[in-house]
C-alpha positions in Angstrom: 198.2 169.4 1.8 199.0 166.0 0.4 202.8 165.5 0.3 204.8 162.6 -1.0 208.5 162.4 0.0 210.6 160.2 -2.3 213.5 158.9 -0.2 213.5 157.8 3.4 216.9 159.1 4.4 217.5 161.9 7.0 216.3 164.6 4.6 212.9 163.0 3.7 212.1 161.8 7.2 213.1 164.9 9.0 211.1 167.1 6.5 208.0 164.9 7.2 208.5 165.4 11.0 209.1 169.1 10.6 206.1 169.6 8.3 203.8 167.6 10.6 204.8 169.6 13.6 203.8 172.8 11.9 200.6 171.5 10.4 199.2 168.1 11.7 196.7 168.2 8.9 199.3 167.5 6.2 198.9 164.0 4.7 202.5 162.9 4.3 203.8 159.7 2.7 207.5 158.8 2.6 208.5 156.3 -0.1 211.8 154.4 0.5 213.0 152.0 -2.2 215.1 149.9 0.3 213.8 147.6 3.0 213.8 148.9 6.6 217.0 146.9 7.5 219.1 148.3 4.7 221.1 151.5 4.9 224.3 152.5 3.1 227.2 153.6 5.3 228.2 153.4 8.9 228.2 156.6 10.9 227.4 160.3 10.5 229.3 163.1 12.2 228.0 166.5 13.4 228.7 169.4 15.7 227.0 171.4 18.4 225.2 173.7 16.1 223.1 170.9 14.6 222.0 169.7 18.1 221.0 173.3 18.9 218.9 173.5 15.7 217.3 170.1 16.2 216.3 170.9 19.8 214.8 174.2 18.6 212.8 172.4 15.9 211.8 169.2 17.6 213.1 168.5 21.1 211.6 164.9 21.1 213.7 163.5 18.3 216.7 165.7 19.3 216.7 164.0 22.7 216.7 160.6 21.0 219.5 161.5 18.6 221.6 162.8 21.5 221.0 159.7 23.6 222.2 157.5 20.8 225.3 159.5 19.8 228.8 159.4 21.1 231.2 162.3 21.8 234.7 162.4 20.3 237.3 164.9 21.4 240.3 166.0 19.3 241.5 165.2 15.9 244.7 163.2 15.3 246.8 163.1 12.1 249.1 160.0 11.7 251.8 159.6 9.1 252.8 155.9 8.7 250.4 155.0 11.5 253.0 156.4 14.0 251.8 158.1 17.2 255.3 158.9 18.4 257.3 160.5 15.6 254.6 160.9 12.9 251.6 162.5 14.5 250.0 165.9 15.0 246.8 167.2 16.5 243.8 169.5 16.0 241.6 170.5 18.9 237.8 170.6 19.2 235.2 168.0 19.6 232.1 166.6 17.8 229.4 164.0 17.8 228.7 160.9 15.8 226.1 158.2 15.6 225.3 155.2 13.5 223.3 156.0 10.3 221.0 153.1 11.0 220.3 154.4 14.5 219.6 157.9 13.1 217.1 156.5 10.6 215.5 154.4 13.3 214.9 157.5 15.5 213.5 159.6 12.6 211.3 156.8 11.3 209.7 156.2 14.7 209.2 159.9 15.3 207.6 160.4 11.9 205.3 157.4 12.3 204.2 158.6 15.7 203.2 161.9 14.2 201.1 160.1 11.6 203.5 160.0 8.6 203.0 157.0 6.4 206.5 155.5 5.8 206.5 152.8 3.0 209.4 150.6 2.1 210.3 148.8 -1.1 208.8 151.6 -3.2 210.6 152.5 -6.4 209.8 155.9 -8.0 211.6 157.0 -11.1 209.3 159.8 -12.2 206.6 162.0 -10.6 204.0 160.4 -12.9 204.4 157.1 -11.0 203.7 158.7 -7.6 200.4 158.9 -5.7 198.4 162.0 -6.3 199.9 164.9 -4.3 200.0 168.6 -3.9 203.8 168.5 -3.4 206.5 166.0 -4.3 209.7 166.2 -2.3 212.6 164.6 -4.1 214.9 163.5 -1.3 216.2 160.5 -3.2 219.9 161.1 -3.0 222.7 162.2 -5.3 221.5 159.9 -8.1 218.0 161.3 -7.8 215.7 159.8 -10.5 213.2 162.6 -9.9 215.8 165.2 -10.7 217.1 163.2 -13.7 213.5 163.0 -15.1 213.4 166.8 -15.2 217.1 167.5 -15.8 216.3 170.1 -18.5 214.7 172.3 -15.9 216.9 171.6 -12.9 220.1 171.8 -15.0 222.2 169.7 -12.6 226.0 170.2 -12.7 227.9 167.1 -11.6 231.7 167.3 -11.0 233.0 163.8 -10.3 236.0 163.8 -7.9 239.3 162.2 -9.1 240.0 160.1 -6.0 238.4 156.7 -5.4 237.1 156.1 -1.9 235.3 153.3 0.0 233.1 153.7 3.1 233.9 150.9 5.6 233.5 150.1 9.2 236.1 148.8 11.7 236.0 147.1 15.1 238.8 149.3 16.1 237.2 151.8 18.5 238.6 155.3 18.0 237.9 157.9 20.7 239.1 160.8 18.5 238.7 161.7 14.8 241.7 160.1 13.1 243.3 160.8 9.8 246.0 158.2 8.9 248.3 158.4 5.9 250.3 155.4 4.7 252.9 155.3 2.0 252.9 152.2 -0.2 255.1 151.2 -3.2 252.2 152.4 -5.4 251.8 155.8 -3.6 249.9 157.3 -0.6 246.6 156.0 0.7 244.7 157.3 3.8 241.6 156.9 5.9 239.3 159.2 7.8 238.0 157.4 10.9 235.7 158.3 13.8 233.5 156.4 16.4 230.0 155.5 15.3 228.3 153.0 17.6 229.4 150.8 20.5 232.4 148.7 19.3 232.4 150.1 15.8 234.0 153.1 14.0 233.5 154.5 10.6 236.6 154.2 8.3 236.6 156.0 4.9 239.6 154.9 2.8 240.7 157.2 0.0 243.7 157.4 -2.4 244.7 158.8 -5.8 243.9 157.0 -9.0 247.6 156.2 -9.4 247.7 154.4 -6.1 244.4 152.7 -6.6 245.5 151.2 -9.9 249.0 150.5 -8.6 247.7 148.5 -5.7 245.4 146.5 -8.0 242.3 147.7 -6.2 240.6 148.3 -9.6 240.7 144.5 -10.2 239.7 143.5 -6.7 236.1 143.2 -5.5 235.1 145.4 -2.6 235.4 142.6 -0.1 238.6 141.4 -1.7 240.1 144.8 -1.1 239.5 144.6 2.7 242.4 142.2 3.5 244.9 144.4 1.6 243.7 147.5 3.3 243.9 145.8 6.7 247.5 145.0 6.0 248.3 148.5 4.8 246.7 150.1 7.9 247.8 147.3 10.3 249.7 149.7 12.6 247.0 152.3 12.9 244.2 149.7 13.3 246.2 147.8 15.9 245.4 144.5 14.1 241.7 145.1 14.1 239.4 144.3 11.2 237.8 146.4 8.5 234.1 145.6 7.8 232.5 145.9 4.3 228.9 145.1 4.9 226.6 147.5 6.8 223.1 145.9 7.2 223.0 145.4 3.4 225.2 145.1 0.4 229.0 145.3 0.6 230.6 148.7 0.3 231.9 149.6 -3.1 234.7 151.9 -4.4 233.2 155.2 -5.6 234.2 158.7 -6.8 232.5 161.6 -5.1 229.9 163.5 -7.2 229.8 167.2 -6.4 226.3 168.2 -7.4 224.7 171.6 -7.8 221.5 172.7 -9.6 220.3 175.8 -11.4 217.1 175.7 -9.4 215.6 173.4 -6.7 211.9 173.4 -7.7 209.6 172.9 -10.6 205.8 173.3 -10.3 204.9 170.8 -7.5 208.3 169.2 -7.2 211.2 170.3 -5.0 214.7 169.0 -4.4 216.2 168.5 -1.0 219.4 167.0 0.5 221.8 165.3 -1.8 219.3 165.5 -4.7 219.8 169.2 -4.5 223.4 169.5 -3.5 226.4 167.5 -2.2 229.4 168.4 -0.1 232.6 166.4 0.0 232.8 163.9 2.9 236.0 165.7 4.2 233.7 168.4 5.6 231.4 166.0 7.3 228.3 168.2 6.6 226.0 166.2 4.4 223.5 165.0 7.0 223.6 168.3 8.7 222.8 170.3 5.6 220.1 167.8 4.5 218.3 168.2 7.9 218.5 172.0 7.7 217.0 171.8 4.2 214.1 169.9 5.7 213.5 172.5 8.4 213.7 175.4 6.0 211.3 173.8 3.5 208.8 173.0 6.3 209.1 176.5 7.7 208.6 178.1 4.2 205.4 176.0 3.6 204.0 177.0 7.0 204.9 180.7 6.5 203.6 181.1 3.0 200.1 179.7 2.2 200.9 179.9 -1.6 202.9 176.8 -2.4 204.7 178.4 -5.3 205.8 181.3 -3.1 207.0 178.9 -0.4 209.1 176.9 -2.8 210.6 180.0 -4.3 211.6 181.3 -0.9 213.1 178.0 0.1 215.0 177.8 -3.1 216.5 181.3 -2.9 217.2 181.0 0.8 219.0 177.7 0.8 220.8 178.0 -2.5 222.3 181.3 -1.3 223.5 179.7 2.0 224.9 176.7 0.2 227.0 178.6 -2.2 230.0 179.2 0.1 229.6 175.8 1.7 229.9 174.0 -1.6 232.8 176.2 -2.7 234.6 175.2 0.5 233.8 171.5 -0.2 235.2 171.7 -3.7 238.4 173.3 -2.3 238.7 170.5 0.3 238.1 167.8 -2.3 240.8 169.3 -4.5 243.3 169.6 -1.7 243.0 165.8 -1.0 243.4 165.2 -4.7 246.7 167.0 -4.7 247.9 165.4 -1.4 251.4 164.5 -2.8 252.3 168.2 -2.8 252.1 168.3 1.0 253.2 164.8 2.2 257.0 165.6 2.1 256.5 167.9 5.1 256.9 167.0 8.8 253.7 165.9 10.5 253.0 169.3 12.2 253.5 171.3 9.1 251.4 168.8 7.0 248.6 169.0 9.6 248.6 172.8 9.5 248.3 172.7 5.7 245.4 170.3 6.1 243.7 172.6 8.7 243.9 175.7 6.4 243.1 173.9 3.2 240.0 176.1 2.7 242.1 179.2 3.0 240.9 180.1 6.5 244.2 181.4 7.9 244.5 184.1 10.5 247.6 185.7 12.0 247.3 183.7 15.2 246.2 180.3 13.8 249.7 178.9 13.2 250.8 179.7 16.7 247.7 178.1 18.1 248.4 175.0 16.0 251.9 174.8 17.4 250.6 175.2 20.9 248.1 172.3 20.3 251.0 169.9 19.8 251.9 170.3 23.5 250.2 167.6 25.5 249.6 169.9 28.6 247.9 172.5 26.4 245.7 169.8 24.8 244.7 168.6 28.2 243.9 172.1 29.3 241.8 172.7 26.2 240.0 169.4 26.6 239.2 170.3 30.2 237.9 173.7 29.1 235.7 172.1 26.5 234.4 169.6 29.0 233.6 172.3 31.5 231.8 174.4 29.0 229.6 171.5 27.9 228.8 170.7 31.5 227.9 174.3 32.3 225.7 174.7 29.3 224.0 171.4 30.0 223.4 172.1 33.7 222.1 175.6 32.9 219.3 174.0 31.0 218.6 171.6 33.8 219.8 168.5 31.8 222.0 165.5 32.6 225.8 166.1 32.2 227.6 164.5 29.2 229.2 161.2 30.1 232.3 159.7 28.6 232.6 158.4 25.0 230.8 155.1 24.3 228.3 155.3 27.2 224.6 155.7 26.4 223.3 159.0 27.7 220.0 159.6 29.2 217.7 161.5 26.8 218.3 165.2 27.1 219.5 168.2 25.2 223.2 168.6 24.5 225.5 171.5 25.0 225.4 174.7 23.0 223.1 177.7 23.3 219.7 177.5 21.6 219.8 179.1 18.2 216.7 180.7 16.7 218.4 181.2 13.3 218.6 178.4 10.8 221.4 179.9 8.9 224.7 178.0 8.5 
């Protein structure tokens, strides 16, 4: 089958890898409009389940992804940048890596499997593409392929109210940090996590009232940086914010929540952000895009009839994404109504944030209170570490080292999953 993927992000590249692994006879071309050195954003975040799925699908690229990722443990909530009287904690751990590093791993793997990855290729409509049996539209939330057939796909776009900007910082965080600062114009906050050696991702968000009140609407993206550095001076410890990420400076945006009535039309199928988006407060965009890629490749391998394969992919993934997108909308709306919660003490505020999707249980609040005790946090961290070491050793792999150190290639913790369900 001749396949053209429009978009060289994680969705398009990982689909090309997954399809080639299932049928080396596929002729697959990936068209990316940007040059190889350009990528928007800093780091991506994910959890154990994605590593399990990637290892089950393609151990080679999964080892490379694991080797270039970092581990963060715990989540910290700071009010006024204060770790003494204005902080609270969540437990757990996760992984993150630079987006550029992820694309590098996937591009190399795809090329080694015989995928033709072409850069600087603009594609606004299927008619402009090379002849193909299948066109995979993985060209992002502003997908031109989807827009060209909008009457069929019937996209629904709900634009978030809050402006946000995706920055980097040379402040190295070893946890996932949420910092909330009050200014004369209102509250403003960031979501930060480690990305690559010496750099963390830092997404700044605020209400429209705060954004206009601080004059951010009249400042260019790079002109905003000194003001944001001053606002978050305490939490950043005097470190800098960075606007450029191997390309153009970051810009203020409002998040587009996208869904579609269907994900396929004849020989064209949507994938990743072209098909769906989930708010960045869930940290699931890359994960969901890569699972899309696996499911589509699996459907094409399982069903010889292309139309049947696309229908199965569409029904399977759209059904799975329904609850995820509902949770993402709830999370986005919670942050848009943040002023309703910020009059609480840090621990109560953090609990409201933890259950913003309505996932309360009778014991959750008691566990949240216990997590605020340093000794219990240390015990949970030790348990998590021991569990990771056990699972890694059981598979005969290298133990997980500390944050910021490069790991030897090997599978990460978590039991192997045979299901691709979320």
